C-alpha positions as CSV (number, residue, x, y, z in Angstrom):
1,X,0.0,0.0,0.0
2,X,1.5,3.4,-1.0
3,X,2.2,6.0,1.7
4,X,-0.4,8.7,2.0
5,X,0.5,11.7,0.0
6,X,-1.4,14.2,2.1
7,X,-1.8,14.9,5.8
8,X,-4.7,16.9,7.1
9,X,-4.1,18.0,10.7
10,X,-7.0,19.0,12.8
11,X,-5.8,21.4,15.6
12,X,-8.6,21.7,18.2
13,X,-6.9,22.2,21.5
14,X,-5.9,25.7,22.4
15,X,-2.6,24.8,24.0
16,X,0.8,26.1,22.8
17,X,2.4,22.6,22.7
18,X,-0.3,21.3,20.5
19,X,-0.2,24.2,18.1
20,X,3.6,24.1,17.9
21,X,3.7,20.3,17.2
22,X,1.0,20.6,14.5
23,X,3.3,23.0,12.7
24,X,6.3,20.7,13.2
25,X,4.3,17.8,11.7
26,X,3.1,19.9,8.7
27,X,6.6,21.3,8.0
28,X,8.0,17.8,8.1
29,X,5.4,16.4,5.8
30,X,6.0,19.3,3.4
31,X,9.8,18.8,3.5
32,X,9.1,15.2,2.3
33,X,7.4,16.6,-0.8
34,X,3.9,15.7,0.4
35,X,0.9,18.0,0.9
36,X,-0.2,19.2,4.4
37,X,-3.3,21.0,5.6
38,X,-3.7,22.6,9.0
39,X,-7.4,22.9,10.0
40,X,-7.8,25.0,13.2
41,X,-11.0,24.9,15.1
42,X,-12.4,25.8,18.5
43,X,-9.8,27.1,21.0
44,X,-7.0,26.4,18.5
45,X,-8.4,29.2,16.3
46,X,-6.5,31.6,18.6
47,X,-3.2,30.2,17.3
48,X,-4.0,32.0,14.0
49,X,-4.4,35.4,15.6
50,X,-1.4,37.8,15.4
51,X,1.4,36.4,17.7
52,X,0.9,38.9,20.5
53,X,-2.8,38.0,20.8
54,X,-2.5,34.4,19.6
55,X,0.1,31.7,20.2
56,X,2.1,33.8,22.6
57,X,-0.9,33.9,25.0
58,X,-1.9,30.2,24.6
59,X,-1.6,28.3,27.9
60,X,1.4,26.0,28.0
61,X,2.7,23.3,30.3
62,X,3.9,24.3,33.7
63,X,1.6,27.3,34.1
64,X,3.5,29.3,31.4
65,X,2.2,31.0,28.3
66,X,3.2,30.3,24.7
67,X,5.8,33.0,24.6
68,X,7.7,31.6,27.6
69,X,7.5,28.0,26.4
70,X,8.6,29.1,22.9
71,X,11.6,30.9,24.4
72,X,12.5,27.8,26.3
73,X,12.2,25.6,23.1
74,X,14.4,28.0,21.1
75,X,17.0,28.1,23.9
76,X,17.2,24.3,23.7
77,X,17.6,24.3,19.9
78,X,14.0,23.5,19.0
79,X,12.4,25.5,16.2
80,X,10.3,28.3,17.4
81,X,6.6,28.8,16.6
82,X,7.2,31.6,14.1
83,X,10.0,29.7,12.4
84,X,7.7,26.6,12.0
85,X,4.8,28.7,10.9
86,X,6.9,30.5,8.2
87,X,8.4,27.3,7.0
88,X,5.0,25.6,6.7
89,X,3.6,28.6,4.8
90,X,6.6,28.8,2.5
91,X,6.5,25.1,1.8
92,X,2.9,25.3,0.8
93,X,0.8,24.3,3.7
94,X,-2.9,24.9,3.3
95,X,-4.2,26.8,6.3
96,X,-8.0,26.6,7.1
97,X,-9.8,28.0,10.1
98,X,-13.1,26.6,10.9
99,X,-16.0,29.0,10.6
100,X,-17.9,27.2,13.3
101,X,-14.8,27.3,15.5
102,X,-14.4,31.1,15.1
103,X,-18.0,31.6,16.1
104,X,-17.7,29.2,19.1
105,X,-14.8,31.3,20.3
106,X,-16.4,34.6,19.6
107,X,-13.7,35.6,17.1
108,X,-14.0,37.4,13.7
109,X,-12.0,36.4,10.6
110,X,-10.8,40.1,10.6
111,X,-8.8,39.3,13.7
112,X,-6.7,36.7,12.0
113,X,-3.0,37.3,11.2
114,X,-2.5,38.7,7.7
115,X,1.0,37.3,6.8
116,X,-0.4,34.1,5.4
117,X,-3.4,33.0,3.3
118,X,-6.0,31.5,5.8
119,X,-9.1,30.1,4.3
120,X,-12.4,30.3,6.3
121,X,-14.2,27.0,5.7
122,X,-16.0,24.2,7.5
123,X,-15.8,20.5,8.2
124,X,-17.0,19.5,4.7
125,X,-14.0,21.3,3.2
126,X,-11.7,19.4,5.6
127,X,-13.2,16.1,4.6
128,X,-12.9,17.0,0.9
129,X,-9.3,17.9,1.5
130,X,-8.5,14.5,2.9
131,X,-8.3,12.6,-0.4
132,X,-8.4,8.8,-0.8
133,X,-4.6,8.8,-0.3
134,X,-4.7,11.2,2.6
135,X,-4.8,10.9,6.4
136,X,-6.5,13.0,9.1
137,X,-4.7,13.5,12.3
138,X,-6.6,15.0,15.2
139,X,-4.7,17.0,17.9
């Protein structure tokens, strides 16, 4: 059986470590020459806000916020959130934010970061994105 050529990652938890790891997975998939989609919903929609309102403020392990955890990662030689985000975008990741998730969190699409193309769509779009040779990973 051939390896899946697309990975669709559903990011639903609004925790820094989850959002960070989703980007690491997407960047790795793209580096292998395969397609990757990141589908953000519910509390994870906040990871697509501008950094100072978004991932930097997400709760992280040990009672820290995303900014503190990211600084710790970078000090240890782990790619930072912005580095992984930029790499994923540059390598062609498809970014989708769930319309229902935005509404559930009381967010507007106008609040999203503007340095990447972020589609507003729903679950049907996610399922269509996961082709016969694709996989869906839920984080």
